[in-house]
C-alpha positions, 0 to 999 in steps of 0.5 A: 531823335538823332541829337538825343542818342548823341547826347546820351553817348556823350553823357556816357562818355563824360561819366567814363571819364576818371578825373583827379582833382588835387585839392588846393594847398591850405593857405597858411597865414604868413606863407605857404612854407611849413605848419611848424612841429611839436615834439613830445617830451618822450623824445626830448626827455623833459619839456615838450617842445613847440615850433610854430611857423604859420607859413612864414619858415620853410620845413628845413628851417623848421627842423633846424630850430627844432634840432637845436631846442632838442639838443638845449633842452637835453642839456637843460635835463642832463645838467639839472641836479636831483633835489635832496629830498628826493634822493633822501626819499629813494635812499629811504625806499632803497634800505627799506626794501632790503630789509626782510619782509616782515622786518620792513616796518622796524627798518623804516621807523628806525631809519626815520628815527634816526633822521629826526636827530 
């Protein structure tokens, strides 16, 4: 009976201990570096950017590649010339909206007739 009591005390002590088990890091296919990064199009102003690493690159290397990719995308968007059709439609809409509310249809028809000539 004495050993049974000691066993119960021992089990209660073990239950009262708080264990903090740290999970192992997830194994990446090529190493233990960064997973990579995805940059949304809102941040770049153009297309989205994905820099996959799969553990082959460290976080600082991924950040460097992302920084350069964002710079290149912003330059690409900045130097892109607006299309002529888009500019023409913007001008037509602007002129139509300047006209009084009752005369917008007439103004639009007038602009489109002039453009057809």
